[in-house]
C-alpha positions in Angstrom: 5.4 11.2 -16.5 1.8 10.7 -17.3 -1.4 11.2 -15.2 -4.9 10.1 -16.0 -8.3 10.0 -14.2 -10.2 6.8 -15.0 -13.9 6.4 -14.4 -15.0 2.7 -14.4 -18.6 1.8 -14.6 -20.5 -1.5 -14.3 -20.4 -4.0 -11.5 -17.2 -2.6 -10.0 -18.1 -1.9 -6.3 -18.1 -4.8 -3.8 -15.9 -7.0 -6.0 -12.5 -6.0 -4.7 -11.9 -3.7 -7.7 -10.0 -1.0 -5.7 -7.8 -3.4 -3.8 -6.9 -5.4 -7.0 -6.2 -2.1 -8.7 -3.8 -1.1 -5.9 -1.9 -4.3 -6.5 -1.7 -3.7 -10.2 -0.6 -0.1 -9.8 2.1 -0.9 -7.2 3.4 -3.8 -9.3 3.7 -1.3 -12.2 5.3 1.4 -10.1 2.4 3.8 -10.6 1.1 6.3 -8.0 -2.4 7.6 -7.5 -5.5 6.2 -5.9 -8.9 4.6 -6.2 -12.2 5.4 -4.6 -15.9 4.4 -4.9 -18.2 7.1 -6.2 -21.8 7.4 -4.9 -23.2 6.7 -8.4 -21.7 3.1 -8.4 -18.5 3.9 -10.4 -14.9 3.6 -9.3 -12.6 6.6 -9.9 -8.9 5.7 -10.4 -6.1 8.2 -10.6 -2.9 6.9 -12.1 0.5 8.7 -12.4 3.8 7.3 -13.5 5.8 6.3 -16.6 3.4 6.4 -19.7 3.7 2.7 -20.5 3.1 1.6 -16.9 0.0 3.9 -16.6 -1.3 2.6 -19.9 -0.8 -1.0 -18.6 -2.9 -0.3 -15.5 -5.6 1.5 -17.6 -5.9 -1.7 -19.8 -6.3 -3.7 -16.6 -9.1 -1.4 -15.5 -10.9 -2.3 -18.7 -11.2 -5.9 -17.4 -10.9 -5.5 -13.6 -10.7 -8.4 -11.2 -12.5 -11.7 -11.8 -15.8 -10.8 -10.0 -16.1 -7.4 -11.8 -18.2 -6.7 -14.9 -16.8 -3.6 -16.4 -19.3 -1.9 -18.7 -17.4 1.3 -19.5 -14.1 3.2 -19.0 -13.6 6.9 -19.5 -10.0 8.2 -19.4 -9.1 11.8 -19.0 -5.5 13.0 -19.1 -4.4 15.4 -16.4 -1.2 17.4 -15.5 1.2 15.2 -13.4 1.6 16.4 -9.8 4.4 14.1 -8.7 2.2 11.5 -6.9 4.3 8.3 -6.2 2.3 6.2 -3.7 -1.0 4.5 -4.5 -3.9 4.7 -1.9 -7.4 3.3 -1.7 -10.2 5.4 -0.1 
């Protein structure tokens, strides 16, 4: 299992980024969550099979059609067994 924390910057709030990310993660069988940060970024935590997590990270680099992703910072973390994906 692999767990990463992804910080996505750019025009990523108010463009359905978190909801679209939830659909991507659930389709890939990845747990974790997504939330807006006060500085305008979106924080995404992903946990699951390495290839599935990597696929969702790559999606985060593009985002949904209305997003304009300027940067993505990925930090690996220790897996905690998270299976469901939630949006806050």
